[in-house]
C-alpha positions, 0 to 999 in steps of 0.5 A: 606549559599554558599555566606555566606561562599564565602563572609567569605572565601574573608575576610580572604584570598588574591584575587587570593585564592578567585578566585581560590576558586570561580572557584573551586565552579562554575566547581564543580557546573557546573560538578553537574548542580548546580544552586546555583553556580550563587552565586558567580557571585556577588562577583565575580563582587565585587571583580573586576574579571568580566574580567576573561575569564575562570571563565566567560566561566563557569558561561556562561555554568552554566547558559546555563545548569541551567537557560536556553539559554535566560539567557545564552545569556544575560550573554554573551552579557555582557562579556567584552571578548569573546574567541572561548570558549565563542562563542562555550559555547552558541552556544552549548546550543542553539544547546542543546535546539534545536534552530538550525537556532538561532545556525547558526546565532550566527555562522556567528556573531562568524565569522564576530568578528574574532574568529576562530571555533574550533572542538567542534564549527564545531561539534555544528554547523554540529549537526544544519545543519544536524538538519536543512538539510542544505546541502549548509551550510554544505558544506561551513562547509566541505570546512572549515575543509579541509582549516583549517586541520580539515579534519581527525578530527574523530569527525568532519567526524562522524558529516559529515557523519550524515549530509550528511546521513540525506540530502540523499546524501550517496555517499557524506557520503561514500566519507567522510569516505574513506578520514578518517584514520582508523576512530574509532569505532563512525565514522564506526558505523555512517557510517553503520547508513548512508547505513541503512537509505539509505536501502543499507542493504548489503552494511552496512553489508559488511561495518561491515565486513570491520571494523572487518577486520581493528579491529575496535571494535564494539559497542552495537550501531552498532549492533543495526544498523545492527540488523535494516539492518538484518530485511530487509535482512532475518532471516539468516543475522540477526541470523549471526550477533546475533551470531557475538554479542554473539562471541564478549561478547557484553553484553546483554542490553534493548538496544540490546534486543529491536533490537533483538526482532524488527529484529526477528519480522520482520523476521516473527520469534516471537518465537525467538523474545519473547525468547530473550527477556526472556533471561534477566528480564531487561524490559523497556516500549521501549522493551514491545513496540516493542514485541506488535508491533512484534506481530502486525506485524506477524498478532497475535493481541491477543497476542499483547493484552496480551503481553499489559496486562503483561506490565502493570502487571508487573509495566511498564507503556504503553506509547503513542507509546504502544497505537499507536501500539495497535490502528494501530493493530485495524486499521488493523483488522478493529475492532472497539470494541478493539479500543473503548477499547483501547481509554477508557485506553488511556483516564486513562492514560491521554493521549489523548492530546498526538499527536501520540494517537490522530492520531492514534484514527482518523486512527481507527475511520475513518477504523472501524467505518461505521461513522465518528462522532467519529474520528471528536471528536477525532480531534476537541479535539486535540489543535495542529494537525500535519500534520499526523493528518490532512492527517487521516482526509482527507484519512478518508473522502475519504474513507466514500465517502466525497470527498468534505470534503476531499477538504475542509479539505486540503484547510483549513490545507493549509489556517493553513500554514501547509505544506502537505507531500506525503502522504497527497497529495497521500491522496487528490488524491486519492480523486480526482480519486474517484470523477473522477475529471478531473480539480480538478486533473490537478489543484492539479498537478499544485500545486504539481509542484508549491511546488515542490513534483513531485519529490517525488516517493510516490506523482508520484506514486499517480499522475499515478494512479489518471490520469490512474483511470480517463482513462487518461493514456497519462497523466500517462505515462507522469508523469512516464516519468518525474519521476526521479525515478520509482517503482514497485508501479509506474508501478502497478498502471498503469497497474492495471487502465488500467486492470481495463478499460478492455486493458488487453493486453496493461496492460501486455505490462507493463512488457517490460518497467518495464524490461527496467527500471531495476525495478523488480516485486513484489507480488502485481505487479505479482498478477496485471499482472496475473489478465490482463492475465486472463482477456485476456485469455492469458495462454502462458503469465500466464504459464510466469508469474507463472514460474518467480513467482517461479523462483524469490520466489514470488510464496510465495505471497498469492496474487500471489497464489490467481492469479494462482487460478482466471488465471488458473479458467478463462482459464478453466484449473479447474485442474491447478487452484485445483493445485494452490489452493492446495498448499496455505498453509493458504487460505483466503477469496480471495482464496476460493473465486477465487477457486468457482469463477473458479469452478462455472464458469466453470459448477461445480455446486456441486463441487463450493457450496460444497467448499463454504462449506468447506470454513465454516467449515475451519473457514474462514468467508464468505464476500458479494463476496462469496454469489454473488458467490454461488448465480451465482452457484445456478443460473447456476445450477437451484438450485432456492430453495437452492439459495433462502436459501443462500440468505436468510441466508447472514443476518439471519446466517451471518450478511451480508447485502445483497446489490444491486448486490445479489438482480441482482443475486436472480432475475437471480435466479428467472428469469432463472427458469421462475418464472418472478412474483417471480423476479418482486416481489423482485424488488417491496420489494428490499430495493434498488431503481432498476439500469439498470442491474436489469431491463436488467436481467429480460428483459433477462428472459422475452426474455428467457421465450417469456414474451412479456409484461413483457420484454416491461415493463422492457424495457421500464423502463430501457430506462426511467432510461438509455436512451442511454444503447443500450442493452436495445433496442437489447434485446427488438428486441430479444424478438420480434424475438423469438415471431415471432413480426419482426415488432416490432423487427424492428421498436426497432431496428430503434428507437435504430438507430434514437437516435444515438446508435449502438451495441458494435461490438461482438468480439472473439480473441484467442492466437496462437504462441505468436499472438493474432488473433481477430475475428469480424462478417462479418470481412474479415480482416484476411489473411486466411479469405477465408480457414476459411470461407471454414472450417465454411462451410465444418462443416455444409456439415458434419453436414447434412450428419450426420444427425444433426439437425442443421438449418443454419442461414446465419445472424449467419454463420459468427459469431465472435466465429464461425470463431474462431472456424474454425481458431482454428481447422486449425492452432492448433495440432489435439489434443490440446484444443482451448480456445476462449475469446469473449467479449458478450454472446454466442447466441444459434445457436453458442453454439449449432454449437460449441456442434456439432463441437466437436462431429465431432472432438476429440478436448475440446473448451473453451470459455469464456463469461464475468464471464463464461466459457464453456467447450465444449467435446463430443458433451456436454457443461459444463454450460449443457443448462443453 
C-alpha cells in the first residue's frame, strides 16, 4: 500500500519533492520502528538518490531497528559514502545487540577510514568497554577525549565513570567525576552508583549531601542507589534517605517501592517494608519478589510463602527470580517438602529450563535431600548449564561425601571450556580438605596460580582453609602473606583450623596479626577466638574478648553469645555461663546445648536434665548433640534407667537415629554402673561396626570394676583394630595393676615399648598474670620447682598430722596436676579460685589429693579434663565420685 502511494507521488512531483517525501516516510517509520518504511529503498535507487547521505543514514537506522544488525551491516557495506553518523549508527546497533567485540572492531575500522568520532560514537564505544571490562581500551578512549576536548562532556563522563566502576577502579572514576564542571544528575547518580558498587556506602551518602549542596536535583535512580547503600549501613540511614525523598516530593513509583522494601528488609524491619509496599496499589513481579526475598532474609519463610500465594492470587505471574528465591529459602531451612512443592509449580509455569531456577533446584536438592538422584536429574535436564550450575553440583557432591565425583565434575567442566569462578574453586578446595589430600590441594593451587585466580580473596581464603585443614599451617600462612587483601574470613579460617588441631594458644595469637593488618573482627571470628580461649582455659583472654564484644556491638551476634556460654562453662564459672545464657533473647539449639554442656560438665546433672526439658517446652527441637549431652549427664550422674529412657526416645519420640557416638555414651553409661554384660550386649546388637573408642570405653569400665577377662577381650579386639593406639596397652596395664597382677602389667607395658609406642605426656597448665605455666610429671624445668615440691611435701605432712587417710604414692607424688595445684597456692591471692587445665583424665590419687587440699585451704580449685570440669571445694568435688 505504502509503495503504491510512493510510486504515484513520483509521477506527480518533481525529484526534490520525492526526495523530501522519502525522507519524511523513513523518518516517521524510524521513529515508530515500522518496517514498512524500507519500501522506499527501491524507489530511491530507481530515482538515483542512493548517494544521499541523509536518506541512507535514516535507512540504516531503520534496518537496524526492524531487521536486525546483520541486514543493517549489509546495507552499511553497500553505502557509497559514509560519515560519522553512518559509523555511529552501525556501531551503536551492535552495542544494542550486545555484540561488543564487533562494536570495538568497527570503531577501529572507523578510525582507519579517517573518520573522526563524535560524542555519541565515543559513548557507544565506552559502553562496550564497560560490558567487556576493557580497562586499557577505555583509557585510550579517555586519552582521545582529553586530546579532542570531550573531557568535560557529561554524557561521556558518565560513561567513563561506569567503565571504571565496573573495572573496580573507583578512584579513577572519582577523578573523572571531580574534573567535571558541575555535572548533571546522571553524572552524580553514576558516581554514587560507583561508590555503592565498591561498597563505600558512607562515601555514597556524603556525595549525595554534596549533590544537594550543589543544587543538582536527584532523580528516582539516585534514590535507588542511596537506598541500596542505606541497607548496608542501617535503618537510621535508610529512614533519613526515605524522609528526604518525601521532602523533595519524589513520586513513589514501583521502582522506588522495590528499593525501599529491599532496604527495610536488609535492616530487619519487615513491618516497615510491608507498610511501604502497601502505600500505593501499584505492584509488579519485581516488588513482590523483593517482599518474598525480604521475608526469607528475616527467616520468615511462612510469610514468604503466603506472599507468593497472594502474588499469584493478584494476577501477577511469578518469574524465575521469584521461584529461585523460594527455593533458596527451602535450602536454608532444609525443607525438602517445600522445595518439591515449588518444583511442581516451576514445572506448571514452564520454567524448568530456566538457568537460575535450575541452579536453585540443584542447590536445594543437594542441601535438603539425603540422596543426590533428584539433583542429578535436574542437572541432566538442563540444556546449557553455566558455571553456577557446575559449582552447585561440585559443592553438592562434596557435601554428600562424594569427593571423587566433585573432582570428576570439575575436570568435565574444564574440558567443556568453562572457566571456574571463585566459588567453584573454593568448593573444590573444600573437597580437597575433606579428603585430606595434600597432592590434590597443591595441584589445584598450581592451577589457581596459572589462571591468576590467587589474587581473588574468596579463592585465597579457601586456600588458607584447605591448607590449615590439612595441618599445613606454614603453607596457609604463606598464602596469607601473598594475598593482596585479607579480611576477617582469612584469619577466622586459620584460627578455626588451628583451634581444631588443639593449639588453642596459637589460635589466640591470630588476634595480633588481625590487629596489625587493620582487619576488624566480626561475629564469626569473635566466636572462633572465644572457642580458643575456652579450649585453652584462658579466662583472662576470654574476659577480654567478652569486653571487646560488648564495646564493638558484636555481643548481639548469637554465635558470640553461644561462645560466651561455652567459655564460662568450660572454665567452671557456671554463674557467668548462666548470665550469658540468660542474655540471649531467642536461644537456638546450639545455645541450649552450650548451657546443658556447661551444667553437665560441672556436675550439675539435675539442672542439665531440667534444661533439656525447658528446651523442649519452649519449642526448640533437640539435635544429635543434645542427646549426646543428655546421655553424658546421665552417665556421670549414675542415672542408668533415665539414660536408657532418653536413648530409646531418640528414635521413638524425636525421629533421630542414634549415631555411633550415642552408642559410645550408652556403653559408658552402662559400664560406669557396672552393667558390663548389658554394655557388651549393646556392642553386639548396635547397627554400627565397633570402633576403637567403643572398645576403650568398655575397657575403662572393666578396669573400674576389676573385670579382667572382659578387659582383656576388649583390649585384644581394640589392638587388632588399631595396634598403634597406646591407650589400649596403658588401660590394660592399669587393669592388671588394680587386680594385683603386676607381672602382666609389666608385660603389657613392655609390649607397648617393643612396638615403638609411647604414652602422651600428661600435662597441666594454668594462667597467672597473663603468663601460661606448663607442668609435666617429674619435670623440673619450672623456675620455682623446688618451692613447688616443698609445698607438696608440706601438704602431705599436714594430711598426716590431721589424720587424713592419705597414702603417699611416690610414683604419683609429682603428677602434673599436683604440681599445678602447689604452684597455684604459692602464686595466687589467698581467696582466688585456681583454674587448671589437664590434657588427660585425672587419676584417683590426684583427685583425692586435691579434695584434701580444699579441706585444708579455703580455696576453690577447678580442674578441667577434656569435656569434664571438677570443682573442688571444702573437701568435696562436683563429680561426686562418678
